[in-house]
N, C-alpha and C positions, 0 to 999 in steps of 0.2 A: 475149451482146448484142454490138450494135456501135453504134457513135457516128459521124454525120456531123456534119460543120460545124453549128452552132447555127445560123448564118446560113440553113442549107440546112433541109430535113425532116429532122428527126434522128428517127428510130423506134427503139422498144425490141421486141426479138425475146426475150423469155423464154416458157418452160413450167415450169407446176406441176403437179407429179403426186401426186395426193391419195392417202394411203395407208387413211386410217382407216376408209374400207370394206371390204367382204366383198372386191372387186377395185379395183385402183387405175384413177384416173380422171385421164385428160389434160387440161388445160386450157391454151390457148396466150391468153396476154394480147394486147389490143388492141395492132394495128400502126399506128395513127394517129399523125402526127407528133406530136412533143412538142412541148408550148405553150411560144412561146418565153418566155427567161427575164424579160425586161423586163413583158410580159404579165402573167405571173404574179406579178410584184412591185407592179404597179400595182394587182392585184385581190386582193392580201394574200393571195394562196393561199399562204402559207410553208411548211406541212408540205409540200404538194403539189410545190415547189420542192425543197426538202430531199430529200423521197424520190427524185425525177429525178435532180438532178444534183449532189449532193454527192460520191457518188464520183467522178462524171465530174471535177468538179473538183479532188477529192482526188490524180487519178491526173494533174494536168495536161494534161487531154485538151479542155478550153475553147481555144477562141482568139481570143475575142470580148473584150477588155479591158472592154469595157463589161458585159456579160454577168459578169463577176467580180465588176465594182463592184456590180452590182444583186443579187447572191448575197451577196457580203459583209454590205450592208447588211440584207436580210434576216434574215440568221442573228443580225445584232446585237440588231434589234427582237423577236427570240423568244429572245434570252438563249442561245443556240449559240454561246458566246464561244469555247468551246475549240475548236469545227468551224472557226469563222472564223479564229482562229490557224493552225488546222492547215494549213486551204487557203490563207492566206497565205504559209506556210513552203514550200507545195509547188509555189508557182508564182511564187517570186521573181525568176525570170527576166522572166518577162511583166512583174512589177511595175516592174522596173528599167528595161524597155524601154519604160515609159509613164506620163508624167509624172502625169496626174490617177490613176492607180493608186498611185503613188508616194504621192502625197499621202493616200490613202485608208490606206496604208499606216502611214504616220507617225501620224494620227490616233489610229488603232486601236492601235498600240502605245505610245502614251501613255497612252490610254485604259487599260489592262491592265497597264501599270507596265513596258512592256520599254523603258525608258527606253536601254538600249544599243543595241537595234535602232533605235530613233527615232533617234537622236543620229546613229548610223553612215548611215542612210538620208536626214537632211539634209544629213550633209557629202555624200554621193554626191549627192544633188539640187544643190548647190551648184556643184560641180566640172563635171557634166554641163551644167546649164545656166545658171550665173553667176544674174545679177541675174534674168533673165525666170523662173528657178524659183523666185521669193520670192512667197508665197503666204499668205492668211488662214488657210490651214486648220494650215500649219506653225505660226504665231502660236497658232491655238487648241492644237494639241499643247503648244507649250512652258507655255503656261498651265495647262495641264490635267495635266502632269509638274512643277508648282510649281517650273518653274525660278527662277532669282534674278532679283530687280528688274533686275539689272544685264543678264543675258541677254535680256528681254523687252523692254528699251529699246533693247538695240545691234538687235536684229531688227526692231523698229517704225522705226527709221532706215533699216533696208535697204527696210522697204514704201515709205517717204516718198520714196526715189529710185526706186522701181519703179512707182508708181502717182501719184506728184505730187499732185494737188489733190485724188484719188479716194482716197489713201491713208487718209483718216479713215473712211469706208464700209469699205474693208477691215477697219483693224481694230474697226469696229465689229461687223463679224460674227462676229469670232475673240472679242469680249468675249460676245455674245449668247448663241453656242453654249456657253461655258462659265460663263456667269452671273455673269461677274466685273465686278458693276455699279459698281467704284472705278473702272476703267479706262474703263470706258461713260460715265461721267459726263464725263471727261476728253475724249471725241472728240465725244460725240453733237452737241454745237452747231456743231462744226466741219463735218460733214458735208454735204456740196454738196446743195443741191436737184434731185430728179428724182424720178423715180416708184419707180424701187427704193430711192432712198435716203431719201424721205420714208416710206414702206411700212417699213423697216427701222426708223427713228427711231419711229414709232407702235409697232410691236411691243415696241421695247425698252422704250420707259415703260411701256407695259402690263404686259410681263411682271415689271419691277421692281417691279410694286405701286403706281406713281406715277399712280392715276387721273386725278388733276386736271393733270399733265402731260399726260397721252396723249388726255384729253377737249381740252384745249386745241390742243394738237397738231393732233387730228382735225377740228376745227373750221374749222382753216385750209386745209384740202384743198380741191383742185377735183377732182370725180369725173372730168371729160373728162380729165385728164391721166393717168388709170392705164387697164390693159386690164383687159378681163373677170375675169380671175383674181384681179388685185391688187384690183380693185372688191368681189370678193364676200370677201375677206381683211378687208378694211377694214369693211364691214358687219358683220361676224362679232365684230370689235372693238366696234365702234359699239354694237351690241346691248348688250352686255354693261355698259354708263354708265349703264343704266335708262331714262334717256329718250332715246325713240326719235323725237324731235320733228325732229333735223337728219337722219333717215336719207332722207327722201322722195327727193331729188335724188341719192341713190346708188343708191337701188332702180330709178331710170329709166334710171341709168346701166349697170344690172347686167343680165344675160340671163334672169332672172326673172322668171315669169308670176305672177299672183295668186295661184295656187296654193303657188308655190315661196316665195313671199315669207311666205306663213301659215306653211309649213314652217320656214324659218329662224327666224319669230317665236314658233313654239310650242317649237324648240328653244333657245332662248333662254330662254324662260319655265322649259323644264326644266332646265336648270342653275342657273337661280335657285331652283327649289324644292329641287334636290338640296342647293346649298348650305346654304339654310334647314332643312334635313330635313324636309322636308314632304312626307312619301313618298305622302300622298294626291293629291294634286296634280302629283306627279312620274309617278304611274303612270298617271294621265287623258292626262297628254301623252305620256306612252312609247308609250302606244296610238295616238296622233295619228301619232308621228313614226318608228314601228320600221320600216316599209314604204322610207322612205327614207333610215335610216342602218344601217349595218351594226355593230350591236353589239359589242362584245368580251366576252369573259368578266369582266376590270375592269370596264367600265362597266356589267354586271349586277350586279357585287357591289357596288359603288357605289351603285346602285340600291337594292338589298337593305340596307345597311348606312343609309341615309336612314330607315328605320323606326326611332322613338327608341325603341321597345319591344321589337320582335322581328324579327331579319333573316329567321327562318325563316317568319314570318307572310308578309313580303314576298315570300320567293322562292316561297309557294305560292299568291300571287295573280299573280305574273306566270305560274306555271304554269298556272293556271286561264285566263289570256288567252291563252298561248301552247301549248296540248296540240295542236294540229295543226302546231304550227311545228317543223320538224327542226333548225333552226338554232338556237332559242330552248332546245329539249330537250336540245340536245347541251351548252349552255352551263350550263344549271340542274343536270345530273347529278351533276359534279363537285362544283359547288357546295354540293347538300344532301346528300352524303356527307362533305364535310369542316364542315358544319356540324351533322352528327349525326341528322339528319332522316331515317333511313334506310328510313321507310315511304315516304316521298317521292321518294328516292333509286329505290328500287325500283319505285313504280310508275311514274316518269320512264322509269326504263330497258327494263320490258314494252313501254311504250307505243313509246319509239322503235325498240325493236325490231321491233315488229310492223308498223311504217310504212315499215322497212327492207326486213324480210323481202316486202312488199308493191310495193316500188320494186326489180323486177328488174333494171334498166338505167339507175338513175339513179346516177350516179358521184358525185356532190356529197353524197346523201344517206346512200352508204355509208361515204365518206369522213369524213363529220360522225360517223355511230353508233360505228365503230372508235375516233376520237380523243377523244370522248366515254367510252367505255369505258375507255380505257388513262389517260385523264385523273383518273378517279375513284381511283386508287389503291387501291381495294377489290379483294380477291384472289377474295371470293365473285361479285362481278357480272364480274371478269375471266374466272374458269374458267366461270360460265354463258355468256358470250358464246363463248367457246373452245369449249364443249361442243357448242353451237346451229349453228358453223360449216355443216355437212354441209346444212342447211338452207336455206343461202343461197346462190341461183344466180347471184349476180353473180361475173364474174372479173375482178380488176384487181389494181394493185398494192398497193392499200389493205390488201386481204384476205392478200395475200402476205405483207406486211409483220408486221400484225396476230397474222397465225398463226406467224410465225417468233418475235415477241414474246413471245407465251403460252408457246411451247413452251422458250423459256430459262427466263423465271420458274419454269413448271412445275418444271423440271428442278433448276433451283438450290434450289429450297423446298421440293421432294417434295411437291408440293400432288397428292394424289388423293383419286378419291372411294373411300368416300364421308368422310373426313377432313376433305376443303376446308369440306365442309357442318357440320362441328361447331366449328370454330375461333371462338372468341370476339372477338377483336381481328383483325379482317382487313384492317388497316391495312399495305400494301405497303411504307411508309416504314419502319416500324418493325421490320418482318420481314425488310429487308436489308439495313438498319444494324446490326440484332443480329447477323447471320448475320456479318457484317462483322467484330465486336465479338469473336463466338465464335470465329472461325477466325484472326483476325491479333494478337490483342493478346497479347503476349508474345514475338511471333515477333523483335521487335527489341530491343537496348536502347542505349544511349549512357553514356559518362560525364559526369552532369550536373554541373553549375556548383555549387558548395558556395552554401548560402545564396542563393539566388537563384530567383524567381519570377516567371513569365508570367501575365500578369492579361488576361483576355479581355471584354468587352462590347460588344456591337453597337454601341455610340455611347457617346458622353460629352455627348450634348445636356441641356439641364438637365432634372432630373428626380430623383425620391428617392433611387432607386438609384444613380443616377450620381454622385449627392454622395457616396454611401459608398463609391464604387470611389473616389474621388478623396481620400477620409479614409483607406482603405487604402494609397492610395500614398503618402502622407505619412509613413508608418511608416519609423521612422530604422533599425530592427533588423537587416533584410534589404533585399540589391538586389532592384530587380525591374523589368520594361518593361511597357507598355501595348499590347494590340493591340484594333482596332476596325475596323468595317466602313466603308468610305469614309470615309477620314479626312478628306479636303478640304471635307467636307458638314459638318463641327464647327468651327464659326467663334467668334468672341469674341462674336458677339450672340446665338449659341444655345445654346453650350454653355460647360462647364466648360474649355475644352481651353487656355485661358491659364493657368489653375491648375494643368494637369498640367505647362505648359512652366515656369512658375516653380516647380517641384518639378525639374526638371532629368530628368523621364521622358523615355526614348526610347519613342517611338511607331511601332508597325506598322500596315500597313493589308493586311489578308487578303483585300481587292478584289482586291488587285495580283495577277497570275498568279505562281504560286512552282511548279518544276518538280522536285518530290522524287525522290531517289534511286531507279528502278523496282524495287531489290532490297527498298524499304519499302513504298512506294506503287506496289505491283505492277498489273500490266496487270488480274489479277482485280479487285481493287478496283474501279478504274477503269470495268470494266465492270460491277460490281455495283451502284455508282452511277448510272452511265447509265440502269439499267433503270427507275429512279425517275423518273418523269414531269417535266419541268424546265418546269413551269409558274409564269409569273411570279405570279401571284394567290394560287398554292397553295403552291410549292414554290421562293422566289426563291434562286438560287444554291446551292443546298442542296449539289452536288457541289463547285463553287468553294470554297466555304468549308472544305469538309473537307483538301479537296487543299491549299488554299493556307495552311491553318491547320497540316498536317502539314508542310508546306516551311518556315513559321518554326519549330516544334518542335526542328525536326533542325537549322537554324540557328542557333538561341540553347540548346540545350541546359537546358532550365531542371529544377531539381530538383523543382518543385510548378508545376502548372497551376491556377490560380484562376478559374473560370469564373463568370460571373452571370448569373442569368435564366433560366428554364426551358430555351427552345430554345438559347440558346446552351448551356445546360449542357449537354443530351444531345448536340448535334453538335459540342461542343470535347472531350466526354469522349471521343467515339469516335475523333476524331482524335488525343488522348492516348493511347489506347491502341493505336492504328497505329503512332504516332511511338514509344511506348517510354517516356513518361514516368513516372518513380518514384511520381509522388503525385498523384492530379488531387482536387481540390475542389471540387464545384459548391455555389453559392450561390440560394437559393431566399428569396422573399420573399412576404407577402401570404397568403391562402391558396391551395390548389392549385387552376391552372386552371379545372377543373370538378367538379362533382359528381356522386354517382350517387343514386338513389331513397332510397336508406338512409342517405346520407352526413348526419354532425352536424352539418357545416358548411353554409352557403348555395351556391348555384350561381351562378358570378360571371357567367354570361351566354351567348350561344351565340358572341357573338365570340371570347370565351375559347377556347372549344372548337375554333374555326375554326384560332386562330392555334396551337394546342398537342393537336393530336388524338393525336400519335403519341408524346408525349412521355412520357405514364405508363408504356407498355409499356416504352420504353427506359431509365427509371428503373430499373424493375425488373430488368432485364438486366443494367447497367450497376452497379448497387449491390452485384451478386455476386462483383466482382472484388475482390480485395481492397485494392488500391491506391486504390479509389474512393470517396469521401465525399461526403455532403451536408450543407451548413451551412444555419441560418434565423436571421433576425433577432430572431424572439420564441420565447418557450417554446408558446406557442398553437399558434404556427405549424408548429413540430417535431410536435406532436401529431396537427395534421391530417395532415402528411405520411407520416407512421406510418400513419394510418389509412388513408388513400388508396391507399398504396403494400402494405397489407396486412403491415406489418412493417419490417424494416431500420434498427429504432430504434440497434442498436448502430453502424451507419455513421452516425450523423447526429448534428451538434453544436449549439452554440449560440454565436451571433458577434452579437451587439447592436450595433445603429446607434451610432456616434459622432457626439457634437456638439463645436464649438468653443463653448464656454458663454460667451467672453468676448465673441462677436457678441451677447449678450444682456444687456440692461441690466436690471439688479435694483432695483426699489425697492420698499421694505418696504409703502408704501400707508397708506389709512387709511379706516377705513370710515365716518368723520363728512364724509361727503358729502353735498350736495342732490340729487345724482343717480348711479344706479348705471348703468355702463356693462357689459354683455354682451356677450359676442361670440365671433367664431370665424373660422377661416381653412379652407376647402376649396374644391375644384372643385364645379360646380354641376352635379352629374349624378347618375342615380338612386340610387347605393348611398350616396352622401351625405347622401339624404335632407333636402332644403332645405325642401320645403312643410312637413314633419313638425317642423324646427326651428323655422317661422314658427308654426304650433299651440302649440308649447311657449311660446314668446316672447309669445303671447296672454296664455296663460295665468298666466304669469309675472306680467305687468303686471297682470293683475287682481287677482293675489294679494298684492302687494307694497302698501306703505302711503306710498310714496314714488314719485318721478318716474325711468323707466328709459328708458334707451336702447339699442337694438339697434344692432352692428355687424357686418356680415358681408362678409368679406374675399374674394373671387374671382371668377372667371366661369367661361363653360361652357354650354352649350346650354339648361340649365333656369334660367338667371340672368333669363330675360324674365319665363318662367313665375310665378318666385317673387316678382318684383315685382309681376305683375299678383295672385299670390295676397293679398299685404299688404295689399293696395287690397280686396280683398273681404273679408278677416277685419276690416279698418278699423285696421289698424295701422302702415301705411305712414307716417303722420307720425313715428313711432317708430324705424325702421327705415332704418339709415345703409348703401345698397350702395355697397362702396367700390370693388368692382370689382378688379381683378388689381392688385398692390402687389409691387415688390419691394424694400419698405423695411419687412416684415411686423415683424424685430427689433425697430425702435423705436416699432411702432404697439402691440404686445401690452402693454408696461408701464401703457396707459391704459385697460385694462381690468379691472374688479373680480372678473369671473368670468369663464372660458371655458366653452362648451357645445358637445358633440361626439353628433350623433344618427346616424350612420351605420349602414347593415346590413351593412356588409363592411368590414372594414379588416385590415392586416396587423399592423404596429405603427404606431402612430397618431404621427406626430414632432409634429405639432401640440401634443397633448398635452404632451409633452416641452418642448418650445419656450415653451408656454405657462406651465410652472413655473419654468424659467428667469429668466422675466420676474416670477417671484414673483405668479402667478396660479393661483387654484384652479382644480380644473376640475370639472366633471359629464361623466359619458358614458355612453352607452350599453353594454351588456357585451357587445362584438363585439372579435374578433379578439385582439391581445395587448392591448387598452387598459388592461387590469387591471394588466397588469405595469409600468406607465409613471406610476404614483403611488402614493403609501400610501392605502391605503381609511380614509376618514374621519378624516384628519389633512392630506392635503394635495388632497384630494379627493372624490369620491362615485362609485361605479360603480351603475348601474341596470340591472335584469335585464329589466326591461319595456319595451316599443314603446309604450307609450301615452301620449300628450301630457302629460295629467295626473301620472301618474308621474312622468316626466323634469320637469315643472314643480314639482312637489313637493321633487322632492330639490333643485334648484336654490334655491328658496325656502329651504329648511330649510338650505341649506349657507350661502346668505349669511345666515341668521338665528344663524349656529354663532361666536361670539366665536373659539372656538377656532381653528377652521380660517382664519377670516379674516385673524388674525395671526399664531398662530405657525404654521399651517401654509403660509403664504407662505414662509419662512425652510424650513421642512423640507421643501418641496416642489423648493426650488432645490437643497438639500445631497444629496437623494435622487436627484436626475437626473445630477448631478453625479460621484455615486460610483458611479451605474450605469451613464451613458452616456456620461461623458466619454471624450476622445482616449486618453488613458492606458491607461482600462481597455480600452477597443476593442484597441488594437495590442497588449497585453500577450494578450490573449486570440487575436486574429489568428496573431500569432507560433505559438502552441502549436498551433490548428489546423492550419498551414501545414507545420511544421517538426518536431513532436514526436517523429518517427520519425528524426529526423538528428542529435538533439540528445545 
């Protein structure tokens, strides 16, 4: 293989020898000059760019700094983070000799937690270039690295010295790229008016979510002040205001013809339909714009999920439209596998293969075919495509890379005919991660810190599981630290991060790159993980998560690794086995992610399968290790996980949710009221069945001899449907839709009774919270609901889904003096004894440390 300068005609000279037939055949790849890197970047041919140029960049053979910049940006947008860092390290001399490359290096280093390299590069930049080296990208890096306020303010002073009156513009660029809206608000009004400044201001207001300010600023702008590219950007923002009346003059200034304007309007309508989860309208618009828009797999996924009932139905609709479109087929195939629709997946696979076989010289179609098969992560599809390679006449790099990849997977996993066709679970992730667990568990041991646990959850953003993580962190009987992904995305306004900080808990970010010792995280482990397709919509950062978590574990040396929620459980447990953690406890909640045809529990939906398709097989593998356990927050949940995993009950434990009941005001209450208030708190989604709740409410109202008011607290995609339904059945004047509230604990005491009609629940916290406020409850017999109250004493469980049965239970409870008086206190005492923080912390310590006491 030879390489000329990238600015000249770069040519590959490679020959492939095919030994699969009776006689070897020799094929030489095309000798056409390599496509320039910038051209590949601008046409988003990232896979092609990686295949062509990665080794050259790794060897330091690229000579043009601009090429290296485009290559790094391509790697970043396709999540090839390791490769980007490796290329940077192998081209450090070129980077140090070029200021623009140095800026990229500083930003990338900050993004992946390489703060020492970032600061060293900033120091080098200052020494070599002085004031002329000051740049918004350096400020961007300092903000991303969560530098102190003093460090940031001092750098802003340097920017003021360098850029003078243009300094606010440069500062705003850095805040825009880091979403630091507090700093943006300080400088946005100081930006000097100019075409680029006005566009940045508009984009900043819009990205901040301040539609009123962005629209107001938009109306002040004059089209003739901007170039065509800027006009198009402004049009696309203006279209999203909902009112297109002010856009005529912008269209006149733009290079768009009438057809192109129609397409832009359709694109905007498409975005609105997606936001409204209106699949029918979205797919209609998609058909109009797909020729003018290069849709990515993520965009197709978003389109499928706009279908309120079934993403798989949506995917089938997209397939019906795009049966002859190889680009769409290549995007649909891995999504169909991930959603579990193997009938659709196999139909798409065979159709795509047929088109590929008939397109002998079409490089693009072959590239799409091989990429789609690999991205499917299904070993039967992979093996079938590999078996059919002799039928493909095309000779090019893509077939060489695909054949090499298949050879390695087949060798490592020992996939041979006819056994490969008999594999029940064909998930490549589960097979490769299982192999890592089998081969490397127990290879390393460390001296663990006593009475210390490392707690891992993907985030600490507001949610039921996340609240319980914080409650566990508040236990005083042992030391602990927390690990999350993308720490800086957990803010005071969207997460429990302030509660964590107030507890004095150290927080690690396993999005930041770690380099574990190679005698533990070996080259073989790294290679096995590299064989898992790194697709952002399917396996976001899987390899990085495992490697970085191994690094944190080896640094902290916990005695216990406490993991939360299914995907984090299995990836974290694999990491723990590699690192040699003495005890690994996984925590599950609710029902298993998906059900089989004969399961006794309902299926949670296609989206759950999409996100957890490889979880079950890994649970089964991991629970075979003596030091790996699974706990659940309800008895019902434990039973369902035992069923789902075909056993392992001896490895499962119960850890009930904990509550701070002093947050809930208890009022004994009285039934001597002119109006009864029946309420509920839930998100308006299918599994909560808000329309059934309203049907029950109508029957309750008809069956009571006194006035009744219904209060529904919460929001969600079915809220408007619920409001419409209340009008249709004639009770809208009795129902108070209160929307999302953050003061639920103060509202619950105002209820006389609480009603829950869900079809799927884990352990319904709202039933516990209602009783803590002295409110008796009625609930369908779902999940762990019956574990949360005393039947016929503080509430009633209903085994039926019929509205009349649920209504009769509520009417009966309201007329039961014992429940409505004594039951209020009984419910409060019951939940305090079973779900209080003291009880939770005692059980938590037993689960985490029973083998160490």
